N, C-alpha and C positions, 0 to 999 in steps of 0.2 A: 739712635732712639734714646740711649741713656742720657746724652747731652741735652736732648730736647726735654726729657722729663725733669732733669736737674734744673734747667732754666725755668721751666714752668713752676717747679717747686720753689725756686728762689724768688720768682715773681710773686707767688702766692704768699710767701713768708713776709716779703717786704710790704705787700698790701695789708696784711693782717697787722703788722707792726705800726703802720701809719694810721690805720683805723683805730687801734687801741690807744695810741698816743693822742689822737684827736678827742676821743671820748674822755680820757682821763685828764686832759689838760684843764678842763673846767672843774675838776673835783675839788671839794672843800679841803680834804685832808688826804694827802698822798704819802703813804709810808715809804714808798720807793720800789725800785726794781729789784728783782731777784732771779736766780737761775734755779731750775728744778729738773733733775734727771731722775726718771722713774722707770723701773722695769716691772711689767706685769706679765707673769707666766701663767699658763693654763694647764690643768691636769684633769683627766677624767678617768675614774676607775684605776688610778695609779699610773696611767699612761700620760706622758708629756705631750702636749698638743702644740706648743710653740710659745713665743713671747713677743711682746711689743715694748720697745724702749723709746720713751719720749725724752727729747732734749728741748726743754722749754725756757723761754725768757718771759717773765711776767712782771706785773705791777700789782701791788696791794695797797689798800688804804682803808679808811674808815672815819667815822665821826660819831663819837659817843658810843652808843650800844650797837651801832651798825658797822659791819665790816664787809669788804669785797675783795675779790682778786680776779684777774684775767691773765691768762698765759697761753702761749702757743709756740709752735716750732715744728721741726722735723720729728718724725716717728719712724723707727726702723722696725718693720714687721717681719718676723722670721718664723713662719709655720714649720713644724717638725717635718723634716724630709724634703723641704722645698727651698728654693732660692729666696733670700730675703729681699725686701724692697723698701724704699723710702716713701712715706706718705706725709701729709701735713695733719697735725692734730692740735687741738686747743681745748681750753676749759674756761668757763666763767662761773663764778660762784659768790656766795655771800652768806652772812649770818646775822642774826639778831639775838642779842642777849636780853631776853625779856625780863628776867630777874637775875639775882646773883647765882641762883642754882639752875635755872632753866633757860635753854637757848634753842633756837631753830636754825637750820642751815639747809642750803640747797646748791646744786651744781648742774650745769649743762656742759656736755662734752661732745666733741666730734672728731672723726678721723676720715680723711679722704680715701678713696679707692677708685680705681678705674671703672669698675662695674657696679659697685655697691657701697656708696658712702654710708657711714654709720653715725648715729647720734645717740647719746645716752643721757640719762638724768639720774639725779640722786637728791633725795629730800629726807630730812630726819630731824629728830629732836635729841637733845643731850641734857641729862640731869646730873648735876654734881652733888654728891652726898656730903 
């Protein structure tokens, strides 16, 4: 079962990389690839709930006041007191620098799961003093 899940994850990662490469191939300004390792841990009332560690490969670029990124790869999910498992996760986001001091940004993210895939969003504004 582990081998089957590993092969499926590997196939999904390859498909994601090919799709991202195809989308970005026509981009006007591609800043380049990068690696991003990120750990997100959760706590509630002082109790540790677990963590997810993403190991992503991504591409970022932009043109003038517009910027974007897309990244994806395996995520190791380790809930407190349970065995950890690998899933696939990714993010796509962008920003617009409307003025020198004011910008808008947004992000969509996902992580797979056998029973309940998860999607998240983030949107915000940033003002520099």
